[in-house]
C-alpha positions as a Markdown table, in Angstrom:
| # | Residue | x | y | z |
|---|---|---|---|---|
| 1 | Met | 19.8 | 57.4 | -23.1 |
| 2 | Ser | 21.1 | 55.2 | -20.3 |
| 3 | Phe | 22.2 | 51.6 | -21.1 |
| 4 | Leu | 19.6 | 50.2 | -18.7 |
| 5 | Lys | 16.8 | 52.2 | -20.4 |
| 6 | Phe | 18.1 | 51.0 | -23.8 |
| 7 | Ile | 17.9 | 47.4 | -22.7 |
| 8 | Leu | 14.3 | 47.7 | -21.4 |
| 9 | Lys | 13.1 | 49.7 | -24.4 |
| 10 | Asn | 14.8 | 47.7 | -27.1 |
| 11 | Pro | 12.7 | 44.5 | -27.0 |
| 12 | Phe | 9.5 | 46.5 | -27.8 |
| 13 | Arg | 10.8 | 48.3 | -30.8 |
| 14 | Arg | 9.5 | 45.4 | -32.8 |
| 15 | Lys | 6.4 | 44.5 | -30.8 |
| 16 | Asn | 5.3 | 41.5 | -32.8 |
| 17 | Ser | 8.6 | 39.8 | -32.4 |
| 18 | Ala | 8.7 | 40.6 | -28.7 |
| 19 | Ile | 5.2 | 39.2 | -28.2 |
| 20 | Leu | 6.1 | 36.0 | -30.2 |
| 21 | Ala | 9.3 | 35.6 | -28.2 |
| 22 | Ile | 7.4 | 36.0 | -24.9 |
| 23 | Val | 4.7 | 33.5 | -26.0 |
| 24 | Gly | 7.3 | 31.0 | -27.2 |
| 25 | Ile | 9.2 | 31.2 | -23.8 |
| 26 | Ala | 5.9 | 30.9 | -21.9 |
| 27 | Ile | 4.8 | 27.9 | -24.0 |
| 28 | Gly | 8.2 | 26.2 | -23.3 |
| 29 | Ile | 7.9 | 26.7 | -19.6 |
| 30 | Ile | 4.2 | 25.5 | -19.6 |
| 31 | Val | 5.2 | 22.4 | -21.5 |
| 32 | Ile | 8.0 | 21.6 | -19.1 |
| 33 | Val | 5.8 | 22.1 | -16.0 |
| 34 | Ala | 2.9 | 20.2 | -17.5 |
| 35 | Leu | 4.9 | 17.2 | -18.6 |
| 36 | Gly | 6.7 | 17.1 | -15.2 |
| 37 | Gly | 3.3 | 17.2 | -13.5 |
| 38 | Ile | 1.8 | 14.4 | -15.6 |
| 39 | Thr | 4.8 | 12.1 | -15.2 |
| 40 | Glu | 4.9 | 12.8 | -11.4 |
| 41 | Gly | 1.2 | 12.0 | -11.3 |
| 42 | Leu | 1.9 | 8.7 | -13.0 |
| 43 | Val | 4.6 | 7.8 | -10.5 |
| 44 | Asn | 2.3 | 8.7 | -7.6 |
| 45 | Thr | -0.6 | 6.7 | -9.1 |
| 46 | Phe | 1.6 | 3.7 | -9.6 |
| 47 | Glu | 2.9 | 3.9 | -6.0 |
| 48 | Asp | -0.7 | 4.1 | -4.7 |
| 49 | Thr | -1.6 | 1.1 | -6.8 |
| 50 | Ile | 1.2 | -1.2 | -5.6 |
| 51 | His | 0.7 | -0.1 | -2.0 |
| 52 | Ala | -3.1 | -0.6 | -2.1 |
| 53 | Gly | -4.9 | -3.6 | -0.9 |
| 54 | Gly | -3.2 | -6.1 | 1.3 |
| 55 | Ala | -0.1 | -5.9 | 3.5 |
| 56 | Asp | 3.3 | -5.5 | 1.9 |
| 57 | Phe | 4.7 | -8.3 | 3.9 |
| 58 | Thr | 4.2 | -10.3 | 7.2 |
| 59 | Val | 6.3 | -10.9 | 10.2 |
| 60 | Ser | 6.1 | -14.3 | 12.0 |
| 61 | Gly | 7.9 | -16.4 | 14.5 |
| 62 | Lys | 11.4 | -17.6 | 13.8 |
| 63 | Glu | 11.0 | -21.2 | 14.7 |
| 64 | Thr | 8.7 | -23.9 | 13.5 |
| 65 | Gly | 5.7 | -24.3 | 15.8 |
| 66 | Asp | 2.2 | -25.6 | 16.1 |
| 67 | Ser | 0.3 | -22.5 | 14.9 |
| 68 | Ala | -2.0 | -22.6 | 11.9 |
| 69 | Tyr | 0.9 | -21.2 | 9.8 |
| 70 | Gly | 3.4 | -23.8 | 11.0 |
| 71 | Thr | 5.4 | -21.3 | 13.0 |
| 72 | Asn | 5.6 | -20.6 | 16.7 |
| 73 | Thr | 3.4 | -17.8 | 18.1 |
| 74 | Ile | 5.1 | -14.6 | 19.2 |
| 75 | Ser | 4.3 | -12.1 | 21.9 |
| 76 | Ser | 1.8 | -9.4 | 21.1 |
| 77 | Asn | 4.3 | -6.7 | 22.1 |
| 78 | Trp | 6.2 | -7.3 | 18.9 |
| 79 | Thr | 3.5 | -5.3 | 17.1 |
| 80 | Glu | 4.5 | -2.1 | 18.7 |
| 81 | Lys | 8.2 | -2.8 | 18.0 |
| 82 | Ile | 7.5 | -3.4 | 14.4 |
| 83 | Ala | 5.3 | -0.3 | 14.1 |
| 84 | Asn | 8.2 | 1.8 | 15.3 |
| 85 | Val | 10.7 | 0.7 | 12.7 |
| 86 | Ser | 11.5 | 3.4 | 10.2 |
| 87 | Gly | 9.5 | 3.1 | 7.0 |
| 88 | Val | 6.6 | 1.2 | 8.6 |
| 89 | Asp | 3.2 | 2.9 | 8.1 |
| 90 | Glu | 0.9 | 0.3 | 9.8 |
| 91 | Ala | 1.3 | -2.9 | 11.7 |
| 92 | Phe | -1.6 | -5.1 | 12.7 |
| 93 | Pro | -1.3 | -8.5 | 14.5 |
| 94 | Ile | -3.4 | -11.5 | 13.6 |
| 95 | Tyr | -4.1 | -14.6 | 15.6 |
| 96 | Val | -4.8 | -17.7 | 13.4 |
| 97 | Val | -6.1 | -20.8 | 15.1 |
| 98 | Leu | -7.8 | -24.1 | 14.2 |
| 99 | Thr | -10.9 | -24.7 | 16.2 |
| 100 | Ser | -14.5 | -25.9 | 16.0 |
| 101 | Val | -16.6 | -23.6 | 13.8 |
| 102 | Gly | -20.2 | -24.4 | 13.1 |
| 103 | Asp | -20.6 | -28.1 | 12.2 |
| 104 | Asp | -16.9 | -28.4 | 11.4 |
| 105 | Tyr | -14.7 | -30.0 | 14.0 |
| 106 | Met | -11.8 | -28.0 | 12.8 |
| 107 | Asn | -11.7 | -24.8 | 10.7 |
| 108 | Thr | -9.6 | -21.7 | 10.4 |
| 109 | Leu | -10.5 | -18.8 | 12.7 |
| 110 | Ile | -8.6 | -15.6 | 12.1 |
| 111 | Gly | -8.5 | -12.9 | 14.7 |
| 112 | Ile | -7.6 | -9.3 | 13.7 |
| 113 | Asp | -8.3 | -5.7 | 14.7 |
| 114 | Pro | -11.3 | -4.4 | 12.7 |
| 115 | Asn | -9.2 | -1.5 | 11.4 |
| 116 | Gly | -6.6 | -4.0 | 10.0 |
| 117 | Thr | -8.9 | -6.0 | 7.8 |
| 118 | Ala | -7.8 | -4.0 | 4.7 |
| 119 | Leu | -4.3 | -5.4 | 5.2 |
| 120 | Ala | -5.8 | -9.0 | 5.1 |
| 121 | Asp | -6.8 | -8.2 | 1.5 |
| 122 | Ile | -10.5 | -9.0 | 2.0 |
| 123 | Ser | -13.5 | -6.9 | 0.9 |
| 124 | Met | -17.0 | -7.1 | 2.1 |
| 125 | Lys | -19.5 | -8.7 | -0.2 |
| 126 | Glu | -22.4 | -8.3 | 2.2 |
| 127 | Gly | -23.0 | -6.8 | 5.6 |
| 128 | Arg | -20.2 | -5.0 | 7.6 |
| 129 | Ile | -17.0 | -5.6 | 9.5 |
| 130 | Phe | -17.3 | -7.0 | 13.1 |
| 131 | Glu | -16.8 | -4.7 | 16.1 |
| 132 | Asp | -13.8 | -5.0 | 18.3 |
| 133 | Asn | -14.1 | -7.4 | 21.3 |
| 134 | Ser | -17.6 | -8.5 | 20.3 |
| 135 | Ser | -19.2 | -11.8 | 19.6 |
| 136 | Glu | -19.5 | -11.0 | 15.9 |
| 137 | Ala | -17.9 | -12.7 | 12.9 |
| 138 | Ile | -17.6 | -12.4 | 9.2 |
| 139 | Leu | -17.5 | -15.5 | 7.0 |
| 140 | Gly | -15.7 | -16.2 | 3.7 |
| 141 | Glu | -18.1 | -16.5 | 0.8 |
| 142 | Ile | -17.1 | -20.1 | 0.0 |
| 143 | Tyr | -17.6 | -21.2 | 3.6 |
| 144 | Ala | -20.9 | -19.3 | 3.8 |
| 145 | Glu | -22.2 | -20.8 | 0.5 |
| 146 | Asp | -21.1 | -24.3 | 1.4 |
| 147 | Asn | -22.9 | -24.2 | 4.8 |
| 148 | Asn | -25.9 | -22.0 | 3.9 |
| 149 | Tyr | -25.0 | -19.1 | 6.2 |
| 150 | Ser | -26.3 | -15.6 | 5.7 |
| 151 | Val | -25.9 | -12.2 | 7.3 |
| 152 | Gly | -27.9 | -12.2 | 10.5 |
| 153 | Asp | -27.5 | -15.9 | 11.3 |
| 154 | Thr | -25.6 | -17.2 | 14.3 |
| 155 | Ile | -22.7 | -19.6 | 14.3 |
| 156 | Asp | -21.0 | -21.5 | 17.1 |
| 157 | Ile | -17.3 | -20.9 | 17.4 |
| 158 | Asp | -15.5 | -23.0 | 20.1 |
| 159 | Arg | -18.8 | -23.5 | 21.8 |
| 160 | Glu | -19.7 | -19.8 | 21.9 |
| 161 | Glu | -22.4 | -18.2 | 19.8 |
| 162 | Phe | -21.4 | -15.5 | 17.4 |
| 163 | Lys | -23.6 | -13.3 | 15.2 |
| 164 | Ile | -22.7 | -13.3 | 11.5 |
| 165 | Val | -22.5 | -9.6 | 10.5 |
| 166 | Gly | -20.9 | -9.9 | 7.1 |
| 167 | Ile | -19.7 | -12.1 | 4.2 |
| 168 | Tyr | -16.3 | -11.3 | 2.7 |
| 169 | Glu | -14.6 | -12.1 | -0.6 |
| 170 | Thr | -10.9 | -12.5 | -1.3 |
| 171 | Gly | -8.5 | -13.8 | -3.9 |
| 172 | Asp | -6.8 | -16.0 | -1.3 |
| 173 | Gln | -8.5 | -19.4 | -1.4 |
| 174 | Asn | -7.2 | -20.3 | 2.0 |
| 175 | Met | -9.0 | -17.3 | 3.5 |
| 176 | Ala | -12.1 | -17.7 | 1.4 |
| 177 | Gly | -13.1 | -20.7 | 3.5 |
| 178 | Gly | -12.3 | -19.1 | 6.9 |
| 179 | Val | -13.9 | -17.0 | 9.5 |
| 180 | Phe | -12.7 | -13.6 | 10.9 |
| 181 | Thr | -13.5 | -12.1 | 14.2 |
| 182 | Ser | -11.8 | -9.7 | 16.7 |
| 183 | Ile | -8.3 | -10.7 | 17.7 |
| 184 | Ser | -9.1 | -9.9 | 21.3 |
| 185 | Lys | -12.1 | -12.3 | 21.1 |
| 186 | Val | -9.8 | -15.1 | 19.7 |
| 187 | Gly | -7.4 | -14.4 | 22.6 |
| 188 | Asp | -10.4 | -14.9 | 25.0 |
| 189 | Leu | -11.4 | -18.1 | 23.3 |
| 190 | Met | -7.9 | -19.6 | 23.4 |
| 191 | Asp | -7.3 | -18.2 | 26.9 |
| 192 | Asp | -4.1 | -16.7 | 25.5 |
| 193 | Glu | -4.4 | -12.9 | 25.1 |
| 194 | Asp | -0.6 | -12.3 | 24.8 |
| 195 | Ser | 0.1 | -14.4 | 21.8 |
| 196 | Ile | -0.2 | -13.7 | 18.1 |
| 197 | Ser | 0.6 | -15.7 | 14.9 |
| 198 | Asn | 1.7 | -13.0 | 12.5 |
| 199 | Ile | 1.9 | -9.2 | 12.0 |
| 200 | Tyr | 0.7 | -7.6 | 8.8 |
| 201 | Val | 3.0 | -4.7 | 7.8 |
| 202 | Lys | 2.2 | -1.8 | 5.4 |
| 203 | Val | 5.1 | 0.5 | 4.5 |
| 204 | Asp | 5.1 | 4.2 | 4.0 |
| 205 | Lys | 4.4 | 5.5 | 0.6 |
| 206 | Gly | 7.6 | 5.8 | -1.4 |
| 207 | Glu | 9.4 | 3.2 | 0.7 |
| 208 | Asp | 10.7 | 0.0 | -0.8 |
| 209 | Pro | 9.0 | -2.9 | 1.0 |
| 210 | Gln | 12.0 | -5.2 | 0.7 |
| 211 | Ala | 14.3 | -2.5 | 2.2 |
| 212 | Val | 11.9 | -2.1 | 5.2 |
| 213 | Ala | 11.7 | -5.9 | 5.6 |
| 214 | Asp | 15.5 | -6.1 | 5.6 |
| 215 | Arg | 15.6 | -3.3 | 8.2 |
| 216 | Ile | 13.4 | -5.3 | 10.4 |
| 217 | Asp | 15.5 | -8.5 | 9.9 |
| 218 | Ser | 18.6 | -6.6 | 10.8 |
| 219 | Gln | 17.1 | -5.3 | 14.1 |
| 220 | Tyr | 15.1 | -8.3 | 15.2 |
| 221 | Gly | 16.2 | -11.2 | 13.0 |
| 222 | Asp | 17.3 | -13.3 | 15.9 |
| 223 | Asn | 13.7 | -13.6 | 17.2 |
| 224 | Ile | 11.4 | -13.1 | 14.2 |
| 225 | Thr | 11.4 | -13.4 | 10.4 |
| 226 | Thr | 9.8 | -11.4 | 7.6 |
| 227 | Val | 7.8 | -13.2 | 4.9 |
| 228 | Thr | 7.9 | -11.4 | 1.6 |
| 229 | Ser | 7.3 | -12.1 | -2.1 |
| 230 | Val | 10.8 | -11.1 | -3.2 |
| 231 | Met | 10.1 | -11.8 | -6.9 |
| 232 | Glu | 7.0 | -9.6 | -6.9 |
| 233 | Met | 8.8 | -6.8 | -5.0 |
| 234 | Thr | 11.7 | -6.9 | -7.5 |
| 235 | Gln | 9.3 | -6.6 | -10.4 |
| 236 | Met | 7.4 | -3.7 | -8.8 |
| 237 | Ala | 10.7 | -2.0 | -8.0 |
| 238 | Asp | 11.9 | -2.4 | -11.7 |
| 239 | Met | 8.6 | -1.0 | -13.0 |
| 240 | Leu | 8.8 | 2.0 | -10.7 |
| 241 | Asn | 12.4 | 2.7 | -11.6 |
| 242 | Met | 11.5 | 2.5 | -15.3 |
| 243 | Leu | 8.6 | 5.0 | -14.8 |
| 244 | Gln | 10.9 | 7.3 | -12.8 |
| 245 | Ala | 13.5 | 7.1 | -15.6 |
| 246 | Ser | 10.9 | 8.0 | -18.2 |
| 247 | Thr | 10.0 | 11.0 | -16.0 |
| 248 | Trp | 13.6 | 12.3 | -16.3 |
| 249 | Ala | 13.7 | 11.5 | -20.0 |
| 250 | Ile | 10.5 | 13.4 | -20.7 |
| 251 | Ser | 11.5 | 16.4 | -18.6 |
| 252 | Leu | 14.9 | 16.5 | -20.3 |
| 253 | Leu | 13.2 | 16.3 | -23.7 |
| 254 | Ala | 10.9 | 19.2 | -22.8 |
| 255 | Ile | 13.9 | 21.3 | -21.6 |
| 256 | Ile | 15.8 | 20.6 | -24.8 |
| 257 | Val | 12.7 | 21.5 | -27.0 |
| 258 | Gly | 12.0 | 24.6 | -24.9 |
| 259 | Gly | 15.6 | 25.6 | -24.9 |
| 260 | Leu | 15.9 | 25.3 | -28.7 |
| 261 | Gly | 12.7 | 27.3 | -29.2 |
| 262 | Ile | 14.0 | 30.1 | -26.9 |
| 263 | Ile | 17.5 | 30.1 | -28.6 |
| 264 | Asn | 15.8 | 30.2 | -32.1 |
| 265 | Thr | 13.6 | 33.1 | -31.0 |
| 266 | Met | 16.5 | 35.0 | -29.6 |
| 267 | Leu | 18.7 | 34.4 | -32.7 |
| 268 | Met | 15.9 | 35.6 | -35.0 |
| 269 | Ser | 15.6 | 38.7 | -32.9 |
| 270 | Val | 19.3 | 39.4 | -33.2 |
| 271 | Phe | 19.4 | 38.8 | -37.0 |
| 272 | Glu | 16.4 | 41.1 | -37.4 |
| 273 | Arg | 18.3 | 43.8 | -35.6 |
């Protein structure tokens, strides 16, 4: 009998032991793969959660100015530059002005691309989002309630009539009393289509927002500045690192348990021989 034939035939001389050994090894592999998949899913879910909702940070002018945010306005071509920075997923400009809205001599009007409203961290309570470059607007729920506005009504903004197509809600009290419309429409009203106030930035999944913000500062810090919540980002990064560390720990534990099971099965098989 050849040595190779002996090796292939030997495990099945005791079929019960061979079957149990195969089952044990299979269970060990399944446990390792399953635990790895579960912990990887937890990491992905956590990353989806921290990157959901509003923008990760904003970009604004470097110097103090007379915009609604207290900084100088910047050229709209900065949006494309920021969008091309490594790690940036989305970049949407906003134009915030103080102008006459309804019966208020001065109120906050926010212009943004309809596709970028998710980065403003608002959600529709009634109606729909305004269309681009149209005389449509959405009102914060506080402003709408205080002034008895409903979807379908009209409102005068800077002496031009706008149709109210939606009511939004937000956790930001400053925006809850404001009005949103298309950024191109705000540019028309202000007769300044080349200026913006800020840029909302969303980073790619898996990217560290603070690292991307630092990257932008290193490239364009002489002209613009990034506004981030450093404490919140640090806490999120620490939580993500802890979760990833637990992934390695669970995987290592599964490998040790599976390895001990396999070693025990093989030793028993040797001793039985």
